[in-house]
All heavy atoms as an XYZ file, in Angstrom:
877
protein
N      -1.064    -28.374     19.833
C      -1.400    -28.077     18.471
C      -0.322    -28.657     17.560
O       0.861    -28.415     17.740
C      -1.466    -26.559     18.308
C      -2.544    -26.119     17.366
S      -2.384    -24.361     16.973
C      -3.656    -23.696     17.976
N      -0.719    -29.386     16.541
C       0.245    -30.018     15.657
C       1.024    -28.978     14.856
O       2.229    -29.070     14.718
C      -0.475    -30.972     14.711
N       0.333    -28.007     14.323
C       0.991    -26.955     13.549
C       0.783    -25.637     14.275
O      -0.291    -25.085     14.276
C       0.401    -26.902     12.137
C       1.087    -25.860     11.279
O       1.979    -25.156     11.732
N       0.661    -25.752     10.048
N       1.826    -25.145     14.933
C       1.665    -23.928     15.721
C       2.188    -22.699     14.988
O       2.428    -21.674     15.586
C       2.342    -24.057     17.082
C       3.821    -24.366     16.970
O       4.288    -24.602     15.842
O       4.489    -24.353     18.008
N       2.370    -22.804     13.668
C       2.790    -21.642     12.879
C       1.575    -21.074     12.164
O       0.921    -21.752     11.379
C       3.849    -22.042     11.864
C       5.140    -22.459     12.549
C       6.176    -22.809     11.538
N       5.790    -24.070     10.890
C       6.492    -24.666      9.954
N       7.603    -24.127      9.527
N       6.102    -25.791      9.423
N       1.297    -19.808     12.455
C       0.131    -19.151     11.857
C       0.542    -17.795     11.318
O       1.415    -17.139     11.853
C      -0.979    -18.933     12.884
C      -1.420    -20.182     13.563
N      -2.158    -21.148     12.938
C      -1.199    -20.640     14.814
C      -2.389    -22.131     13.781
N      -1.808    -21.853     14.934
N      -0.130    -17.376     10.285
C       0.049    -16.030      9.732
C      -1.334    -15.432      9.582
O      -2.212    -16.026      8.975
C       0.755    -16.100      8.375
C       0.860    -14.794      7.649
C       1.850    -13.888      8.321
C       1.964    -12.598      7.500
N       2.648    -11.564      8.201
N      -1.534    -14.271     10.171
C      -2.814    -13.587     10.045
C      -2.702    -12.584      8.913
O      -1.723    -11.844      8.814
C      -3.186    -12.888     11.360
C      -3.474    -13.867     12.437
C      -2.461    -14.347     13.246
C      -4.748    -14.343     12.627
C      -2.708    -15.268     14.226
C      -5.016    -15.275     13.616
C      -3.992    -15.737     14.421
N      -3.690    -12.520      8.060
C      -3.616    -11.745      6.829
C      -4.870    -10.909      6.671
O      -5.971    -11.418      6.808
C      -3.481    -12.715      5.651
C      -2.926    -12.110      4.407
C      -1.565    -11.936      4.257
C      -3.758    -11.704      3.372
C      -1.039    -11.384      3.105
C      -3.247    -11.159      2.231
C      -1.886    -10.996      2.094
O      -1.378    -10.455      0.954
N      -4.704     -9.633      6.415
C      -5.840     -8.745      6.144
C      -5.956     -8.576      4.635
O      -5.022     -8.144      3.983
C      -5.631     -7.372      6.792
C      -5.629     -7.370      8.294
C      -6.996     -7.544      8.863
N      -7.907     -6.561      8.310
C      -9.137     -6.405      8.713
N      -9.612     -7.164      9.659
N      -9.920     -5.514      8.160
N      -7.110     -8.887      4.097
C      -7.296     -8.789      2.650
C      -7.184     -7.355      2.156
O      -6.834     -7.114      1.007
C      -8.648     -9.372      2.258
N      -7.448     -6.378      3.024
C      -7.340     -4.979      2.601
C      -5.896     -4.587      2.318
O      -5.642     -3.551      1.722
C      -7.951     -4.051      3.647
S      -7.096     -4.068      5.227
N      -4.941     -5.425      2.717
C      -3.531     -5.135      2.463
C      -3.064     -5.705      1.118
O      -1.919     -5.525      0.745
C      -2.652     -5.713      3.584
C      -2.986     -5.228      4.960
C      -2.823     -3.743      5.111
N      -1.454     -3.362      4.840
C      -1.048     -2.124      4.664
N      -1.900     -1.141      4.715
N       0.207     -1.853      4.433
N      -3.936     -6.382      0.423
C      -3.571     -6.919     -0.884
C      -3.314     -5.778     -1.858
O      -3.945     -4.734     -1.791
C      -4.707     -7.779     -1.445
C      -4.980     -9.102     -0.750
C      -6.249     -9.717     -1.298
C      -3.827    -10.048     -0.948
N      -2.406     -5.983     -2.775
C      -2.134     -4.981     -3.799
C      -2.673     -5.445     -5.139
O      -2.230     -5.007     -6.182
C      -0.635     -4.716     -3.883
C      -0.099     -4.060     -2.647
C       1.375     -3.768     -2.740
O       1.935     -3.809     -3.857
O       1.976     -3.501     -1.702
N      -3.603     -6.311     -5.125
C      -4.194     -6.854     -6.339
C      -4.490     -8.325     -6.141
O      -3.943     -8.969     -5.260
N      -5.390     -8.845     -6.940
C      -5.804    -10.231     -6.756
C      -4.658    -11.207     -7.022
O      -4.643    -12.301     -6.482
C      -6.980    -10.544     -7.670
O      -6.655    -10.246     -9.008
N      -3.676    -10.823     -7.834
C      -2.566    -11.722     -8.140
C      -1.644    -11.926     -6.942
O      -1.010    -12.955     -6.819
C      -1.754    -11.183     -9.323
C      -0.993     -9.935     -8.985
C       0.290    -10.000     -8.508
C      -1.587     -8.692     -9.147
C       0.981     -8.851     -8.181
C      -0.906     -7.535     -8.827
C       0.382     -7.616     -8.342
N      -1.558    -10.945     -6.037
C      -0.595    -11.018     -4.942
C      -0.891    -12.200     -4.022
O       0.016    -12.927     -3.638
C      -0.601     -9.720     -4.149
C       0.485     -9.694     -3.081
C       0.409     -8.450     -2.230
O      -0.666     -7.959     -1.930
N       1.558     -7.943     -1.840
N      -2.133    -12.403     -3.679
C      -2.484    -13.493     -2.781
C      -2.162    -14.843     -3.408
O      -1.691    -15.750     -2.728
C      -3.963    -13.416     -2.392
C      -4.334    -14.432     -1.370
C      -4.044    -14.214     -0.033
C      -4.953    -15.609     -1.728
C      -4.365    -15.157      0.927
C      -5.280    -16.553     -0.773
C      -4.987    -16.327      0.543
N      -2.387    -14.956     -4.722
C      -2.105    -16.229     -5.389
C      -0.614    -16.562     -5.389
O      -0.237    -17.719     -5.551
C      -2.649    -16.219     -6.819
O      -1.973    -15.251     -7.592
N       0.240    -15.548     -5.193
C       1.679    -15.796     -5.101
C       2.109    -16.121     -3.673
O       3.067    -16.876     -3.467
C       2.447    -14.561     -5.583
C       2.231    -14.153     -7.041
C       2.954    -12.842     -7.326
C       2.707    -15.242     -7.977
N       1.416    -15.560     -2.693
C       1.807    -15.714     -1.294
C       1.293    -17.019     -0.683
O       2.028    -17.711      0.008
C       1.292    -14.518     -0.468
C       2.033    -13.252     -0.898
C       1.477    -14.746      1.021
C       1.457    -11.996     -0.291
N       0.040    -17.337     -0.925
C      -0.598    -18.494     -0.282
C       0.157    -19.809     -0.507
O       0.358    -20.571      0.451
C      -2.048    -18.607     -0.729
N       0.595    -20.134     -1.728
C       1.311    -21.406     -1.915
C       2.628    -21.479     -1.133
O       3.012    -22.557     -0.672
C       1.577    -21.457     -3.424
C       0.573    -20.553     -4.030
C       0.328    -19.482     -3.022
N       3.298    -20.353     -0.964
C       4.549    -20.367     -0.187
C       4.284    -20.701      1.272
O       5.036    -21.448      1.886
C       5.243    -19.016     -0.282
C       5.892    -18.822     -1.608
C       6.928    -17.773     -1.504
N       7.709    -17.848     -2.735
C       8.787    -17.177     -2.938
N       9.244    -16.375     -2.001
N       9.435    -17.282     -4.060
N       3.242    -20.091      1.826
C       2.902    -20.415      3.208
C       2.538    -21.887      3.342
O       2.956    -22.551      4.280
C       1.740    -19.552      3.703
C       2.124    -18.130      4.003
C       1.258    -17.094      3.725
C       3.343    -17.822      4.576
C       1.600    -15.785      4.012
C       3.702    -16.525      4.868
C       2.825    -15.500      4.582
N       1.772    -22.411      2.392
C       1.373    -23.822      2.436
C       2.601    -24.729      2.357
O       2.675    -25.738      3.057
C       0.401    -24.124      1.305
N       3.571    -24.367      1.524
C       4.776    -25.187      1.372
C       5.570    -25.273      2.671
O       6.209    -26.288      2.943
C       5.656    -24.617      0.264
N       5.507    -24.226      3.489
C       6.232    -24.216      4.764
C       5.347    -24.639      5.934
O       5.772    -24.576      7.078
C       6.822    -22.828      5.027
C       7.992    -22.519      4.144
C       7.846    -21.688      3.048
C       9.244    -23.082      4.390
C       8.921    -21.404      2.219
C      10.318    -22.818      3.564
C      10.151    -21.970      2.479
O      11.214    -21.703      1.653
N       4.129    -25.060      5.642
C       3.239    -25.536      6.696
C       2.680    -24.438      7.581
O       2.351    -24.676      8.741
N       2.568    -23.239      7.041
C       2.039    -22.115      7.813
C       0.562    -21.948      7.485
O       0.182    -21.821      6.320
C       2.802    -20.811      7.480
C       2.200    -19.624      8.204
C       4.271    -20.960      7.818
N      -0.273    -21.981      8.528
C      -1.702    -21.742      8.329
C      -1.933    -20.260      8.098
O      -1.348    -19.409      8.766
C      -2.505    -22.171      9.559
C      -2.496    -23.673      9.751
O      -2.334    -24.394      8.761
O      -2.664    -24.104     10.905
N      -2.791    -19.950      7.151
C      -3.091    -18.564      6.824
C      -4.505    -18.243      7.309
O      -5.476    -18.777      6.798
C      -2.971    -18.363      5.314
C      -2.977    -16.958      4.790
C      -1.849    -16.145      5.423
C      -2.809    -16.966      3.294
N      -4.576    -17.400      8.328
C      -5.866    -17.022      8.901
C      -6.286    -15.680      8.325
O      -5.564    -14.696      8.439
C      -5.775    -16.943     10.418
C      -5.620    -18.306     11.021
C      -4.479    -19.034     11.111
C      -6.650    -19.117     11.565
N      -4.724    -20.251     11.695
C      -6.054    -20.326     11.986
C      -8.012    -18.945     11.758
C      -6.778    -21.357     12.577
C      -8.733    -19.969     12.339
C      -8.123    -21.151     12.736
N      -7.459    -15.658      7.712
C      -7.972    -14.446      7.063
C      -9.287    -14.077      7.738
O     -10.254    -14.840      7.665
C      -8.178    -14.688      5.550
C      -8.670    -13.431      4.861
C      -6.896    -15.185      4.909
N      -9.339    -12.912      8.409
C     -10.566    -12.525      9.121
C     -11.804    -12.494      8.220
O     -12.898    -12.864      8.658
C     -10.252    -11.122      9.651
C      -8.774    -11.057      9.719
C      -8.276    -11.936      8.609
N     -11.634    -12.071      6.968
C     -12.788    -12.002      6.057
C     -13.359    -13.380      5.742
O     -14.526    -13.494      5.362
C     -12.386    -11.289      4.755
C     -12.147     -9.807      4.913
C     -10.748     -9.467      5.414
O      -9.944    -10.386      5.686
O     -10.460     -8.273      5.547
N     -12.557    -14.419      5.912
C     -13.034    -15.785      5.708
C     -13.599    -16.380      6.999
O     -14.196    -17.439      6.980
C     -11.899    -16.687      5.209
C     -11.389    -16.430      3.806
C     -10.170    -17.300      3.519
C     -12.487    -16.699      2.788
N     -13.341    -15.723      8.091
C     -13.803    -16.233      9.371
C     -12.906    -17.330      9.925
O     -13.319    -18.100     10.799
N     -11.695    -17.444      9.418
C     -10.780    -18.460      9.923
C      -9.693    -18.788      8.933
O      -9.223    -17.937      8.180
N      -9.321    -20.049      8.914
C      -8.189    -20.527      8.126
C      -8.528    -20.569      6.634
O      -9.596    -21.013      6.229
C      -7.802    -21.918      8.609
C      -6.637    -22.526      7.900
C      -6.356    -23.916      8.429
C      -5.346    -24.614      7.553
N      -5.179    -25.999      7.938
N      -7.577    -20.104      5.821
C      -7.702    -20.199      4.365
C      -7.400    -21.627      3.945
O      -6.409    -22.220      4.351
C      -6.723    -19.235      3.690
C      -6.647    -19.417      2.202
C      -7.653    -18.965      1.382
C      -5.555    -20.057      1.626
C      -7.585    -19.134      0.007
C      -5.471    -20.235      0.259
C      -6.487    -19.773     -0.557
N      -8.279    -22.193      3.130
C      -8.089    -23.544      2.608
C      -7.797    -23.442      1.113
O      -8.685    -23.087      0.335
C      -9.345    -24.388      2.841
C      -9.193    -25.816      2.353
O      -8.081    -26.193      1.905
O     -10.198    -26.562      2.416
N      -6.565    -23.734      0.680
C      -6.220    -23.586     -0.736
C      -6.974    -24.538     -1.667
O      -7.036    -24.308     -2.865
C      -4.714    -23.862     -0.787
C      -4.397    -24.584      0.462
C      -5.429    -24.190      1.474
N      -7.590    -25.582     -1.092
C      -8.358    -26.517     -1.922
C      -9.814    -26.100     -2.066
O     -10.551    -26.700     -2.838
C      -8.283    -27.920     -1.320
C      -6.872    -28.484     -1.314
C      -6.846    -29.822     -0.622
N      -7.478    -29.698      0.698
C      -6.878    -29.925      1.837
N      -5.638    -30.313      1.866
N      -7.515    -29.779      2.979
N     -10.225    -25.067     -1.320
C     -11.620    -24.622     -1.345
C     -11.788    -23.541     -2.419
O     -11.242    -22.446     -2.291
C     -12.003    -24.071      0.027
C     -13.471    -23.737      0.130
O     -14.123    -23.418     -0.850
N     -13.980    -23.791      1.350
N     -12.562    -23.829     -3.484
C     -12.733    -22.842     -4.554
C     -13.407    -21.556     -4.070
O     -13.121    -20.479     -4.573
C     -13.604    -23.537     -5.584
C     -13.810    -24.923     -5.135
C     -13.247    -25.080     -3.763
N     -14.272    -21.666     -3.068
C     -14.933    -20.467     -2.536
C     -13.928    -19.545     -1.858
O     -14.019    -18.318     -1.983
C     -16.025    -20.856     -1.533
O     -17.020    -21.608     -2.172
N     -12.972    -20.124     -1.149
C     -11.939    -19.316     -0.499
C     -11.083    -18.598     -1.544
O     -10.777    -17.412     -1.403
C     -11.051    -20.189      0.392
C     -11.705    -20.576      1.670
N     -10.984    -21.018      2.748
C     -13.005    -20.594      2.058
C     -11.811    -21.301      3.740
N     -13.039    -21.055      3.334
N     -10.710    -19.328     -2.602
C      -9.906    -18.720     -3.664
C     -10.674    -17.587     -4.341
O     -10.124    -16.522     -4.615
C      -9.510    -19.768     -4.703
C      -8.453    -20.722     -4.236
C      -8.103    -21.677     -5.362
C      -7.007    -22.625     -4.943
N      -6.635    -23.532     -6.034
N     -11.958    -17.818     -4.612
C     -12.768    -16.808     -5.276
C     -12.904    -15.562     -4.404
O     -12.741    -14.435     -4.871
C     -14.157    -17.348     -5.609
C     -15.036    -16.324     -6.323
S     -16.767    -16.753     -6.359
C     -17.191    -16.627     -4.638
N     -13.184    -15.758     -3.100
C     -13.351    -14.620     -2.210
C     -12.062    -13.813     -2.108
O     -12.092    -12.582     -2.149
C     -13.786    -15.074     -0.815
C     -13.991    -13.941      0.188
C     -15.097    -13.010     -0.280
C     -14.301    -14.481      1.558
N     -10.925    -14.463     -2.038
C      -9.662    -13.739     -1.950
C      -9.376    -12.984     -3.244
O      -8.833    -11.882     -3.224
C      -8.517    -14.689     -1.608
C      -8.611    -15.269     -0.205
S      -8.887    -14.046      1.098
C      -7.376    -13.129      1.018
N      -9.781    -13.540     -4.372
C      -9.615    -12.849     -5.645
C     -10.492    -11.597     -5.694
O     -10.049    -10.529     -6.114
C      -9.967    -13.791     -6.789
O      -9.837    -13.142     -8.019
N     -11.734    -11.720     -5.239
C     -12.652    -10.568     -5.212
C     -12.136     -9.510     -4.245
O     -12.113     -8.315     -4.565
C     -14.078    -11.023     -4.827
C     -14.973     -9.828     -4.524
C     -14.679    -11.863     -5.935
N     -11.705     -9.919     -3.068
C     -11.187     -8.957     -2.085
C      -9.932     -8.268     -2.607
O      -9.721     -7.071     -2.374
C     -10.893     -9.657     -0.757
C     -12.123    -10.106      0.033
C     -11.705    -10.958      1.231
C     -12.943     -8.919      0.482
N      -9.094     -8.995     -3.327
C      -7.902     -8.388     -3.914
C      -8.260     -7.344     -4.956
O      -7.665     -6.265     -5.014
N      -9.273     -7.640     -5.768
C      -9.742     -6.667     -6.761
C     -10.325     -5.432     -6.105
O     -10.095     -4.307     -6.552
N     -11.090     -5.628     -5.029
C     -11.660     -4.491     -4.304
C     -10.552     -3.657     -3.661
O     -10.620     -2.421     -3.650
C     -12.648     -4.976     -3.251
C     -13.921     -5.550     -3.847
S     -15.007     -6.343     -2.655
C     -15.252     -5.082     -1.451
N      -9.542     -4.314     -3.138
C      -8.421     -3.614     -2.521
C      -7.680     -2.771     -3.554
O      -7.322     -1.619     -3.297
C      -7.470     -4.622     -1.879
O      -6.340     -3.984     -1.369
N      -7.468     -3.337     -4.720
C      -6.785     -2.606     -5.787
C      -7.615     -1.400     -6.221
O      -7.086     -0.305     -6.432
C      -6.545     -3.534     -6.972
C      -5.725     -2.923     -8.067
C      -5.377     -3.946     -9.143
O      -5.613     -5.141     -8.960
O      -4.842     -3.501    -10.170
N      -8.913     -1.567     -6.317
C      -9.803     -0.462     -6.678
C      -9.751      0.639     -5.628
O      -9.698      1.833     -5.970
C     -11.234     -0.984     -6.831
O     -12.118      0.073     -7.068
N      -9.766      0.278     -4.363
C      -9.697      1.273     -3.282
C      -8.379      2.033     -3.335
O      -8.343      3.254     -3.150
C      -9.862      0.594     -1.926
C      -9.765      1.541     -0.745
C     -10.807      2.642     -0.742
O     -11.887      2.463     -1.345
O     -10.549      3.700     -0.144
N      -7.295      1.342     -3.626
C      -5.997      1.999     -3.739
C      -6.014      3.025     -4.868
O      -5.498      4.137     -4.731
C      -4.901      0.970     -3.991
C      -3.491      1.555     -3.967
C      -2.442      0.538     -4.353
N      -2.599      0.042     -5.700
C      -2.208      0.697     -6.806
N      -1.645      1.865     -6.689
N      -2.379      0.172     -7.992
N      -6.642      2.682     -5.983
C      -6.734      3.614     -7.097
C      -7.595      4.826     -6.739
O      -7.289      5.952     -7.154
C      -7.272      2.912     -8.335
C      -6.288      1.917     -8.915
C      -6.876      1.062    -10.016
O      -8.081      1.084    -10.257
N      -6.027      0.292    -10.681
N      -8.669      4.604     -5.963
C      -9.516      5.722     -5.529
C      -8.732      6.665     -4.613
O      -8.839      7.889     -4.737
C     -10.773      5.215     -4.812
C     -11.777      4.598     -5.724
N     -12.457      5.308     -6.682
C     -12.207      3.324     -5.830
C     -13.267      4.508     -7.340
N     -13.136      3.285     -6.847
N      -7.972      6.110     -3.701
C      -7.165      6.937     -2.800
C      -6.149      7.738     -3.613
O      -5.959      8.936     -3.378
C      -6.455      6.070     -1.736
C      -5.389      6.854     -0.996
C      -7.472      5.503     -0.761
N      -5.517      7.092     -4.562
C      -4.531      7.764     -5.407
C      -5.176      8.928     -6.167
O      -4.606     10.023     -6.236
C      -3.940      6.752     -6.383
C      -2.761      7.253     -7.174
C      -2.191      6.144     -8.062
O      -2.938      5.365     -8.652
N      -0.880      6.078     -8.146
N      -6.371      8.727     -6.701
C      -7.075      9.789     -7.429
C      -7.442     10.940     -6.492
O      -7.318     12.115     -6.872
C      -8.324      9.234     -8.104
N      -7.882     10.623     -5.259
C      -8.234     11.685     -4.303
C      -7.009     12.500     -3.910
O      -7.090     13.730     -3.795
C      -8.892     11.087     -3.056
C     -10.314     10.629     -3.281
C     -11.034     10.376     -1.972
N     -10.378      9.430     -1.109
C     -10.639      8.134     -1.036
N     -11.571      7.614     -1.802
N      -9.987      7.362     -0.196
N      -5.875     11.857     -3.718
C      -4.651     12.572     -3.356
C      -4.218     13.480     -4.499
O      -3.870     14.644     -4.283
C      -3.526     11.579     -2.967
C      -2.182     12.272     -2.889
C      -3.868     10.909     -1.653
N      -4.262     12.951     -5.718
C      -3.887     13.787     -6.869
C      -4.822     14.983     -7.007
O      -4.369     16.091     -7.300
C      -3.908     12.957     -8.145
C      -2.706     12.079     -8.287
C      -2.623     11.475     -9.677
N      -1.448     10.630     -9.764
C      -1.413      9.485    -10.413
N      -2.486      9.055    -11.042
N      -0.307      8.780    -10.453
N      -6.119     14.767     -6.820
C      -7.082     15.865     -6.916
C      -6.823     16.914     -5.834
O      -6.905     18.117     -6.092
C      -8.506     15.331     -6.807
N      -6.493     16.469     -4.618
C      -6.203     17.405     -3.530
C      -4.942     18.210     -3.825
O      -4.886     19.416     -3.561
C      -6.059     16.654     -2.205
N      -3.933     17.556     -4.389
C      -2.699     18.269     -4.727
C      -2.954     19.282     -5.841
O      -2.446     20.414     -5.797
C      -1.606     17.282     -5.130
C      -1.091     16.458     -3.963
S       0.113     15.216     -4.449
C       1.511     16.238     -4.823
N      -3.750     18.903     -6.837
C      -4.098     19.843     -7.912
C      -4.877     21.028     -7.359
O      -4.679     22.163     -7.783
C      -4.911     19.138     -8.995
C      -4.086     18.134     -9.794
O      -2.837     18.194     -9.733
O      -4.698     17.286    -10.473
N      -5.770     20.771     -6.405
C      -6.549     21.852     -5.794
C      -5.636     22.794     -5.014
O      -5.860     24.013     -5.010
C      -7.627     21.278     -4.879
N      -4.614     22.272     -4.360
C      -3.676     23.139     -3.645
C      -2.937     24.057     -4.610
O      -2.697     25.217     -4.308
C      -2.660     22.302     -2.861
C      -3.188     21.738     -1.582
C      -2.109     20.982     -0.830
O      -1.218     20.378     -1.419
N      -2.184     21.028      0.481
N      -2.599     23.528     -5.773
C      -1.909     24.350     -6.769
C      -2.829     25.484     -7.218
O      -2.420     26.641     -7.290
C      -1.463     23.490     -7.972
C      -0.976     24.363     -9.114
C      -0.386     22.509     -7.557
N      -4.089     25.171     -7.506
C      -5.040     26.171     -8.007
C      -5.446     27.147     -6.902
O      -5.406     28.360     -7.093
C      -6.289     25.472     -8.594
C      -7.367     26.479     -8.931
C      -5.902     24.668     -9.822
N      -5.846     26.640     -5.748
C      -6.408     27.489     -4.690
C      -5.367     28.240     -3.876
O      -5.613     29.356     -3.430
C      -7.271     26.659     -3.747
C      -8.452     26.048     -4.447
O      -8.931     26.563     -5.456
N      -8.923     24.916     -3.946
N      -4.212     27.610     -3.638
C      -3.209     28.207     -2.762
C      -1.972     28.673     -3.515
O      -1.085     29.267     -2.918
C      -2.784     27.203     -1.679
C      -3.925     26.703     -0.822
C      -3.523     25.545      0.075
O      -2.312     25.275      0.217
O      -4.423     24.896      0.614
N      -1.913     28.374     -4.804
C      -0.723     28.725     -5.564
C       0.492     27.945     -5.110
O       1.625     28.376     -5.261
N       0.255     26.797     -4.533
C       1.335     26.012     -3.944
C       2.083     25.217     -5.008
O       1.491     24.536     -5.831
C       0.737     25.071     -2.905
C       1.763     24.285     -2.162
C       1.132     23.563     -1.009
N       2.159     22.784     -0.363
C       1.950     22.015      0.665
N       0.744     21.949      1.189
N       2.909     21.327      1.196
N       3.388     25.307     -4.996
C       4.248     24.548     -5.909
C       4.463     23.157     -5.315
O       4.809     23.019     -4.149
C       5.573     25.292     -6.076
C       6.570     24.563     -6.899
N       6.288     24.088     -8.156
C       7.865     24.235     -6.655
C       7.364     23.495     -8.644
N       8.328     23.567     -7.747
N       4.268     22.123     -6.114
C       4.332     20.744     -5.607
C       5.690     20.086     -5.787
O       5.824     18.891     -5.596
C       3.264     19.886     -6.281
C       1.851     20.313     -5.979
C       1.489     20.119     -4.520
O       1.953     19.194     -3.879
N       0.676     21.003     -3.998
N       6.693     20.831     -6.161
C       8.018     20.238     -6.309
C       8.416     20.111     -7.758
O       7.665     20.455     -8.666
N       9.613     19.640     -7.974
C      10.140     19.544     -9.326
C      10.729     20.871     -9.755
O      11.040     21.738     -8.929
N      10.850     21.043    -11.050
C      11.407     22.286    -11.575
C      10.440     23.431    -11.281
O       9.235     23.300    -11.481
C      11.612     22.137    -13.070
C      12.324     23.278    -13.694
C      12.600     22.983    -15.148
N      13.250     24.125    -15.744
C      13.617     24.162    -17.000
N      13.404     23.113    -17.775
N      14.197     25.226    -17.483
N      10.977     24.551    -10.841
C      10.134     25.697    -10.499
C       9.410     26.215    -11.738
O      10.006     26.360    -12.801
C      10.978     26.806     -9.895
N       8.099     26.484    -11.622
C       7.344     26.998    -12.760
C       7.850     28.378    -13.195
O       8.472     29.103    -12.412
C       5.912     27.111    -12.224
C       5.882     26.304    -10.991
C       7.272     26.264    -10.455
N       7.547     28.740    -14.424
C       7.949     30.040    -14.961
C       7.409     31.144    -14.055
O       6.237     31.147    -13.691
C       7.411     30.219    -16.379
C       7.775     31.543    -16.987
C       9.055     31.758    -17.474
C       6.852     32.581    -17.056
C       9.411     32.969    -18.020
C       7.197     33.795    -17.597
C       8.483     33.991    -18.083
O       8.827     35.203    -18.606
N       8.278     32.060    -13.669
C       7.866     33.174    -12.833
C       8.157     32.971    -11.359
O       8.149     33.924    -10.594
N       8.415     31.735    -10.938
C       8.767     31.484     -9.536
C      10.249     31.794     -9.339
O      11.063     31.556    -10.227
C       8.509     30.031     -9.163
C       7.091     29.710     -8.763
C       6.032     29.890     -9.646
C       6.803     29.218     -7.499
C       4.737     29.586     -9.279
C       5.514     28.914     -7.127
C       4.487     29.106     -8.020
O       3.209     28.807     -7.649
N      10.594     32.276     -8.188
C      11.984     32.549     -7.863
C      12.436     31.517     -6.830
O      11.810     31.371     -5.775
C      12.152     33.975     -7.301
C      13.599     34.227     -6.914
C      11.682     35.002     -8.311
N      13.495     30.798     -7.130
C      14.033     29.794     -6.212
C      15.037     30.493     -5.289
O      15.956     31.168     -5.752
C      14.712     28.646     -6.972
C      15.277     27.624     -6.009
C      13.724     27.994     -7.918
N      14.831     30.367     -3.994
C      15.729     30.987     -3.025
C      16.350     29.907     -2.147
O      15.769     28.848     -1.946
C      14.993     32.026     -2.134
C      14.488     33.171     -2.971
C      13.860     31.381     -1.375
N      17.516     30.204     -1.611
C      18.197     29.275     -0.718
C      17.506     29.315      0.643
O      17.308     30.378      1.214
C      19.663     29.676     -0.586
C      20.447     28.678      0.251
O      19.884     27.621      0.606
O      21.623     28.951      0.541
N      17.126     28.170      1.145
C      16.434     28.101      2.432
C      17.376     28.057      3.620
O      16.934     27.920      4.754
N      18.654     28.130      3.374
C      19.607     28.077      4.475
C      19.983     26.648      4.814
O      19.545     25.693      4.176
N      20.800     26.483      5.858
C      21.228     25.130      6.229
C      20.067     24.320      6.814
O      19.110     24.871      7.341
C      22.312     25.372      7.278
C      22.008     26.721      7.834
C      21.381     27.505      6.724
N      20.207     23.037      6.702
C      19.201     22.117      7.255
C      19.172     22.276      8.778
O      20.225     22.384      9.414
C      19.572     20.675      6.878
C      18.465     19.698      7.083
N      18.108     19.230      8.314
C      17.631     19.099      6.203
C      17.107     18.374      8.204
N      16.808     18.275      6.913
N      17.993     22.272      9.382
C      17.921     22.447     10.834
C      18.520     21.302     11.638
O      18.863     21.473     12.803
C      16.427     22.585     11.116
C      15.746     22.042      9.923
C      16.676     22.201      8.767
N      18.660     20.118     11.021
C      19.238     18.980     11.712
C      20.396     18.447     10.876
O      20.189     17.668      9.936
C      18.172     17.889     11.929
C      18.664     16.757     12.779
O      19.857     16.488     12.852
N      17.743     16.085     13.440
N      21.634     18.832     11.164
C      22.782     18.438     10.334
C      22.956     16.930     10.188
O      23.376     16.439      9.156
C      23.981     19.057     11.057
C      23.407     20.140     11.879
C      22.023     19.716     12.255
N      22.602     16.153     11.207
C      22.756     14.698     11.145
C      21.824     14.115     10.069
O      22.213     13.262      9.279
C      22.479     14.072     12.495
C      22.808     12.577     12.505
C      22.583     11.907     13.847
N      23.144     12.679     14.946
C      22.536     12.834     16.128
N      21.369     12.283     16.340
N      23.092     13.538     17.082
N      20.592     14.606     10.038
C      19.659     14.126      9.015
C      20.057     14.617      7.628
O      19.891     13.921      6.646
C      18.235     14.592      9.331
C      17.591     13.819     10.449
C      16.138     14.212     10.598
C      15.456     13.386     11.675
N      14.035     13.718     11.786
N      20.589     15.843      7.561
C      21.022     16.394      6.281
C      22.146     15.532      5.712
O      22.187     15.285      4.505
C      21.483     17.834      6.453
N      23.058     15.073      6.545
C      24.163     14.237      6.080
C      23.662     12.899      5.572
O      24.216     12.329      4.641
C      25.169     14.030      7.210
N      22.583     12.391      6.198
C      22.007     11.111      5.792
C      21.074     11.240      4.603
O      20.637     10.253      4.041
N      20.717     12.457      4.219
C      19.828     12.663      3.080
C      18.363     12.579      3.403
O      17.526     12.533      2.517
N      17.982     12.553      4.702
C      16.560     12.493      5.036
C      16.061     13.874      5.410
O      16.832     14.771      5.732
C      16.306     11.503      6.178
O      17.063     11.881      7.301
N      14.759     14.041      5.351
C      14.147     15.347      5.627
C      13.929     15.599      7.096
O      13.797     14.795      7.909
C      12.843     15.464      4.892
């Protein structure tokens, strides 16, 4: 194979239609073939249909990300209403903040992780 450098790319990982337009030229400049399953093979930067499809898939990906974000926010709001669960930040009026004691894993506590 003349060019044995390949990058496989899932369009669902796009964070918007603009992201692919920034990535694809860099791969082309380094001679890396970009294989996209939704295209059924290699992305051709000179093919207008390939560019259009990647733009549409990027828009769909961004929309799906926004839907997931809305569902998570709705679920968190429902926990506050249904379970009285505090979601963090400053304690609401009437809540009492208590010390939870030492961290169960001192090594992680020193590193700042949960």
